[in-house]
N, C-alpha and C positions, 0 to 999 in steps of 0.2 A: 534417790541418787547422791551419790558419794560429789564430792567437790571433783576428783580427780577423773571420772567417767564425764561428766558434765564439760570441762576444761577442754577435756580430750576431745567430747564428740566433736569439736568445732574447727577440729583441726582434720588434713589430709588425712589419709589410712596410712601413707610413705610415712609424714611426719610421726602419725601414734605409734607404728612400728619402729621407727628409728628409737622414739623414746623410749619404749620396751625395749629395745635392746641395750640400749644402755645401762636403763635398770636391771638388769638381767645378769650384764658384765662387772656392773657393783654395786649390787647390795645381795644380801643372802634372801632376799624374793621368792616366797615360791611362785613357779611358771605360772600356773593356771592364773593366780593372782595378780599378775601381772597383764594376762592377754585380757582379762575381766577388766583388770581397772582400765586399761589403753582401749578395748574395745575394738579388738584384733583376732587373732586365729595364729594357730602355726603356721599356713599356708600365708598368710601377710609378712611372717618375721620369714621368709625362706624365698618369698618374693622379694622385700628390701632388703637382704641380707649384705647381700651383694654390695649395694652402694652404700652402705653405714659402714664395712668391710674400709671403700674406699676412705670415706671420710678419715675413717681412724687412721691410715695411713699418710694423707695428705694432714691431717692434724700433729702427727709425729715426727713428720717434717718440718715445722713451720718450729715446731718447740726443742731442734734441733739446735 
């Protein structure tokens, strides 16, 4: 088991999905690899995408 999987498995599914969404946004990683590394599914990404987007908006507002 890789370090990424063992570390991410102690996080909630929501946090793992957020990490995956960040990874997909900033890296050229393969989508399937990111999902596997974070032990999540496409359904998890879909479920938490809106809350992740809201965090992005808030962060951008703070940085301005």
